[in-house]
C-alpha positions in Angstrom: 1.2 -14.2 -5.5 4.4 -15.9 -6.1 4.5 -19.7 -5.7 7.9 -20.6 -4.5 7.7 -23.9 -6.4 8.8 -22.2 -9.7 7.9 -25.2 -11.9 4.3 -25.3 -10.5 2.9 -22.2 -12.2 3.3 -20.7 -15.7 4.8 -17.3 -16.0 1.5 -15.5 -16.7 0.1 -16.7 -13.4 3.3 -15.6 -11.7 3.0 -12.1 -13.3 -0.5 -11.8 -11.7 1.2 -12.7 -8.5 2.6 -11.5 -5.3 4.1 -8.3 -6.6 1.0 -7.3 -8.5 -1.2 -7.8 -5.4 1.2 -5.7 -3.3 1.2 -3.1 -6.0 -2.6 -3.0 -6.1 -2.7 -2.8 -2.3 -0.4 0.2 -2.5 -3.1 1.9 -4.5 -5.6 1.7 -1.6 -8.4 4.2 -0.9 -6.1 6.5 0.9 -3.7 6.5 -2.0 -6.6 7.1 -4.4 -7.9 10.0 -2.3 -4.4 11.5 -2.1 -3.8 11.1 -5.8 -7.2 12.6 -6.6 -6.5 15.5 -4.2 -3.1 16.1 -5.8 -4.6 16.3 -9.2 -7.4 18.6 -8.1 -5.2 21.0 -6.2 -2.2 21.2 -8.6 -3.4 19.9 -11.9 -0.8 17.9 -13.8 2.1 19.4 -12.0 2.6 16.3 -9.9 2.6 13.7 -12.6 6.4 13.4 -12.3 6.1 11.9 -8.9 4.9 8.6 -10.4 8.0 7.8 -12.4 10.3 9.2 -9.7 8.8 7.0 -7.0 8.8 3.8 -9.2 12.4 2.7 -8.6 12.0 3.6 -4.9 8.9 1.4 -4.6 10.6 -1.5 -6.4 13.7 -1.2 -4.1 11.8 -1.3 -0.8 9.3 -4.0 -1.7 12.0 -6.2 -3.2 14.2 -5.8 -0.1 11.2 -6.9 2.1 10.6 -9.8 -0.2 14.2 -10.9 -0.1 14.4 -10.6 3.7 11.4 -12.9 4.0 12.7 -15.4 1.5 16.3 -15.6 2.8 15.5 -15.7 6.5 12.2 -17.6 6.3 10.7 -15.1 8.8 8.5 -12.1 8.9 10.0 -8.6 9.1 9.2 -7.8 12.8 10.4 -11.3 13.9 13.8 -10.5 12.3 13.8 -7.0 13.9 12.9 -8.6 17.3 15.8 -11.0 17.0 18.4 -8.4 15.8 17.6 -5.2 17.7 16.7 -4.3 21.4 13.2 -3.6 22.5 13.7 0.2 22.7 14.1 0.1 18.9 11.4 -2.6 18.3 8.5 -1.2 20.2 8.6 2.5 19.1 8.9 1.3 15.5 6.0 -1.1 16.0 3.8 1.5 17.5 4.4 3.9 14.6 3.6 1.2 12.0 0.5 0.1 13.9 -0.7 3.7 14.0 -0.2 4.1 10.3 -1.9 0.8 9.4 -4.9 1.4 11.6 -5.5 5.0 10.6 -5.1 4.0 6.9 -7.5 1.1 7.3 -10.0 3.4 8.9 -9.6 5.9 6.0 -10.0 3.1 3.5 -13.2 1.9 5.1 -14.5 5.4 5.1 -13.7 5.7 1.4 -15.4 2.5 0.6 -18.5 3.4 2.6 -18.8 6.8 0.9 -18.3 5.2 -2.5 -21.0 2.5 -1.9 -23.2 5.3 -0.7 -23.4 6.5 -4.3 -25.2 3.2 -5.1 -26.8 2.3 -1.7 -28.6 5.3 -0.1 -28.1 4.3 3.6 -26.0 6.1 6.2 -22.2 5.6 5.5 -21.5 4.4 9.0 -23.9 1.5 8.5 -22.1 0.7 5.3 -18.7 0.9 7.0 -19.8 -1.6 9.7 -21.2 -4.0 7.0 -18.0 -3.7 4.8 -15.7 -4.2 7.8 -17.7 -7.2 9.0 -17.7 -8.8 5.5 -13.9 -8.3 5.2 -13.3 -9.8 8.7 -15.5 -12.9 8.0 -13.6 -13.4 4.7 -10.3 -13.3 6.7 -11.5 -15.6 9.4 -13.1 -18.3 7.4 -11.6 -18.0 3.9 -8.7 -20.3 3.0 -5.4 -18.8 2.1 -5.7 -19.9 -1.5 -9.2 -18.3 -1.7 -7.8 -15.1 -0.3 -4.9 -15.1 -2.7 -7.1 -15.7 -5.8 -9.7 -13.1 -4.8 -6.9 -10.5 -4.2 -5.8 -11.1 -7.8 -9.2 -10.3 -9.2 -9.6 -7.2 -7.1 -6.1 -6.0 -8.3 -7.3 -5.9 -11.9 -10.2 -3.6 -11.0 -7.7 -0.7 -10.7 -7.6 -0.5 -14.5 -10.9 1.4 -14.1 -8.8 4.5 -13.4 -7.0 4.2 -16.8 -10.5 4.3 -18.4 -11.5 7.2 -16.3 -8.4 9.2 -17.4 -8.9 8.4 -21.0 -12.5 9.6 -20.9 -11.2 12.9 -19.5 -9.3 13.7 -22.8 -6.2 15.4 -21.3 -4.0 17.9 -23.3 -0.9 16.0 -24.6 1.5 18.9 -24.1 0.4 19.5 -20.5 0.8 15.8 -19.9 4.4 15.8 -21.2 5.2 18.9 -19.1 3.9 17.4 -15.9 5.6 14.1 -16.5 9.1 15.2 -17.5 9.6 18.6 -15.9 9.3 18.3 -12.1 7.5 21.2 -10.4 8.1 21.9 -6.7 6.7 24.6 -4.5 8.1 25.5 -1.1 4.6 25.9 0.4 3.0 24.0 3.2 0.2 22.8 1.0 2.5 21.5 -1.7 4.9 19.8 0.7 2.0 18.2 2.6 0.6 16.6 -0.5 4.1 15.6 -1.6 4.8 13.8 1.7 1.3 12.2 1.5 2.1 11.0 -2.1 5.4 9.5 -0.9 3.8 8.1 2.2 1.0 6.3 0.3 3.3 5.0 -2.4 6.0 3.8 0.1 3.6 2.7 2.9 5.0 0.7 5.8 2.3 -1.9 5.7 3.7 -3.0 2.3 7.0 -4.1 3.8 5.5 -6.3 6.5 3.0 -7.7 4.2 5.5 -8.6 1.5 8.0 -10.3 3.9 5.2 -12.3 5.6 3.5 -13.4 2.4 6.9 -14.8 1.2 6.8 -16.9 4.4 3.2 -17.9 3.7 4.1 -19.0 0.2 6.9 -21.2 1.6 4.4 -22.7 4.1 2.1 -23.4 1.2 4.9 -25.3 -0.5 5.2 -27.5 2.6 8.0 -25.8 4.4 6.3 -25.5 7.8 9.5 -25.2 9.9 11.7 -22.1 10.0 14.8 -24.1 9.2 13.2 -25.4 6.1 12.2 -22.0 4.9 15.6 -20.4 5.2 17.4 -19.6 2.0 16.6 -18.5 -1.5 18.1 -19.4 -4.8 19.2 -16.9 -7.5 16.2 -18.0 -9.5 13.9 -17.4 -6.6 15.1 -13.8 -6.2 15.2 -13.2 -10.0 11.6 -14.3 -10.2 10.7 -12.0 -7.3 12.4 -9.1 -8.9 10.4 -9.6 -12.1 7.1 -10.0 -10.3 7.6 -7.0 -8.0 8.7 -4.9 -11.0 5.4 -5.8 -12.7 3.5 -4.9 -9.6 5.2 -1.6 -9.0 4.8 -0.5 -12.6 1.1 -1.4 -12.3 0.8 0.6 -9.1 2.6 3.6 -10.6 0.5 3.5 -13.8 -2.7 3.7 -11.6 -1.2 6.6 -9.6 -0.3 8.4 -12.8 -3.7 8.0 -14.3 -5.6 9.1 -11.2 -3.6 12.3 -11.0 -4.1 12.7 -14.8 -7.9 12.2 -14.5 -8.6 14.7 -11.7 -5.9 17.1 -12.8 -7.5 17.3 -16.3 -11.1 17.7 -15.1 -11.5 18.9 -11.6 -8.5 21.3 -11.5 -9.3 22.8 -14.8 -12.9 23.3 -13.7 -11.8 25.1 -10.6 -12.8 22.3 -8.2 -9.5 22.2 -6.2 -11.0 21.5 -2.8 -12.6 18.0 -2.7 -13.7 16.4 0.5 -13.2 12.8 -0.4 -12.3 10.5 -3.3 -16.0 9.7 -3.9 -16.7 13.4 -4.3 -14.0 13.4 -6.9 -15.9 10.6 -8.6 -19.1 12.5 -8.4 -17.4 15.7 -9.7 -16.3 13.8 -12.8 -19.9 13.0 -13.7 -20.9 16.4 -15.3 -17.5 16.8 -16.9 -16.9 13.5 -18.6 -20.2 11.6 -18.0 -21.5 8.9 -15.7 -19.1 6.3 -17.0 -16.0 7.9 -15.4 -17.8 8.6 -12.1 -18.9 5.0 -11.8 -15.5 3.7 -12.8 -13.8 5.8 -10.2 -16.2 4.8 -7.4 -16.2 1.1 -8.3 -12.4 1.1 -8.2 -12.4 2.6 -4.7 -14.7 -0.2 -3.4 -12.9 -3.0 -5.1 -9.4 -2.0 -4.0 -10.6 -1.4 -0.5 -11.6 -5.0 -0.2 -8.0 -5.8 -1.2 -6.2 -3.2 0.9 -8.0 -3.3 4.2 -7.2 -7.0 4.9 -3.5 -6.3 3.9 -3.4 -3.6 6.5 -5.2 -5.3 9.4 -3.5 -8.7 8.8 -0.1 -6.9 8.4 -0.6 -5.2 11.8 -1.6 -8.5 13.4 1.6 -10.2 11.9 3.7 -7.4 13.4 2.3 -7.6 17.0 2.2 -11.4 17.0 5.8 -11.6 15.9 7.0 -8.9 18.4 5.3 -10.8 21.2 6.1 -14.4 20.0 2.6 -15.6 19.1 1.9 -17.9 16.2 1.0 -15.9 13.1 0.0 -17.5 9.8 -3.0 -17.3 7.4 -2.5 -21.1 6.9 -3.5 -21.6 10.6 -7.2 -22.0 11.4 -8.6 -19.4 13.9 -8.7 -22.1 16.7 -5.0 -22.8 16.2 -3.9 -19.2 16.2 -6.5 -17.5 18.3 -4.3 -14.5 19.3 -3.4 -13.8 15.7 -6.9 -13.7 14.4 -8.1 -11.8 17.5 -5.6 -9.1 16.6 -7.0 -9.0 13.1 -10.5 -8.5 14.5 -9.3 -5.9 17.0 -7.5 -3.8 14.4 -10.6 -4.0 12.2 -12.8 -2.9 15.1 -10.6 0.0 15.9 -10.6 1.1 12.2 -14.5 1.1 12.3 -14.5 2.9 15.6 -12.4 5.7 14.2 -15.0 6.2 11.5 -17.6 7.0 14.2 -15.8 10.2 15.1 -17.0 11.8 11.9 -13.6 12.9 10.5 -13.6 14.5 7.1 -13.0 11.6 4.7 -10.7 13.4 2.3 -8.6 14.9 5.1 -8.5 11.5 6.8 -7.2 9.9 3.6 -4.5 12.5 3.1 -3.5 12.6 6.7 -3.2 8.8 6.7 -0.7 9.2 3.9 1.2 11.8 5.9 1.2 9.4 8.9 2.6 6.7 6.7 5.1 9.2 5.4 6.5 9.7 9.0 6.2 6.1 10.1 7.9 4.7 7.0 11.5 6.2 7.2 12.6 4.5 10.4 11.3 1.1 9.3 12.8 1.5 5.8 16.1 2.4 7.4 16.3 -0.9 9.3 15.2 -2.9 6.3 18.1 -1.5 4.4 20.5 -2.2 7.3 19.2 -5.8 7.7 19.4 -6.6 4.0 22.9 -5.1 3.8 24.0 -7.4 6.8 26.1 -10.3 5.4 25.8 -12.1 8.8 22.1 -12.3 8.2 21.8 -12.5 4.4 25.0 -14.3 3.5 25.8 -13.9 -0.2 22.3 -12.6 -0.8 23.1 -9.2 0.8 22.4 -6.2 -1.3 24.6 -5.4 -4.3 26.2 -2.0 -4.8 23.5 -0.7 -7.1 20.7 -1.9 -4.8 22.4 -0.3 -1.8 22.7 2.9 -3.7 19.1 3.0 -4.8 18.0 2.0 -1.2 20.0 4.8 0.4 18.7 7.3 -2.2 15.2 6.2 -1.2 15.8 6.6 2.5 17.4 10.0 2.0 14.5 11.2 -0.2 11.8 10.2 2.2 13.6 11.7 5.2 14.2 14.9 3.3 10.5 15.2 2.3 9.5 14.8 6.0 12.1 17.3 7.2 10.9 19.8 4.5 7.3 19.4 5.7 8.3 19.9 9.3 10.2 23.1 8.4 7.2 24.4 6.5 5.0 23.8 9.6 7.5 25.8 11.8 7.9 28.7 9.4 
């Protein structure tokens, strides 16, 4: 994570920083399941979505980062102060639904993956995993959480190894990467919206803006007035770090589609039930190493992503209501905030008790994010374009252009899916 005291940390520590953690959190279990499903269903035909979504991911995460740095406030606190309640609360409900459902899908994916190694009922594993994560959030220091997140982020390189072991055909890789393939079918558009939803998930925006605030608090800026403002160097460093994180995230997305598209799709296994089944299915095709790499990555990134989602949801509610919200505060000093983290974790576990199909839950979570993201993204663009709020740090022409292209693209994908449902 980025330390706002720019002289305090060397560049290599900054690179494994805030943007990298956000990028890794974007490749959560839901994303992994969605990418695995995309590769299994359509082979390498969707590889192009990784480079196409990269500039969009950079734009939206950077805007969120800039908003947090310039205002010294979290996203939903800014929305609360600038817009009426009839805009704030529907937007909040959509984001909370997306975060909670995705957290539940992540816990399910982790439980199913651990079940490969631990032969006990997945629901028991889900409870144990959620409890461990919650204890870590309640009693771990901010610095501990930050450093552990960095380690978990690096575990995603397991998927690069898995794809290399699959030995893909170079010509098919080039075709899938540089020649976009689109089908006007419900199945294709559903997976496309899920891919966009998981790569541009709403929880990333709130997380990024709030962690910028947390970093300023860590630097001793405990009052909002002290946290306001960001220098050109601050923003330039954020651009670099977020670019590193988003490239990292897209590389992982690319290699997961490449891995399952090369093996599962070519073997005729196009209907997988969950990401763990994808890992298991890789075993007879490319050996135990790929299967274990795939499953281990799911577990590791789940421990990174679930706290991002539940804490992000707690930030959003606390800021909308006016409660104190900070990971620097002890539970006794911010009881409502930590109670919200516990509540969202409990709801995510409870959703697992209904026995939903894990893969469908993972993909549907991406679709939910795909529909909850556009309105929030629209207001982030409007806020960061507003010179009365951002001053001379308002968006440049090129950033405005990229932002509006991103908003248009995600709205268009959602509309296309809705039309396919109606036809």
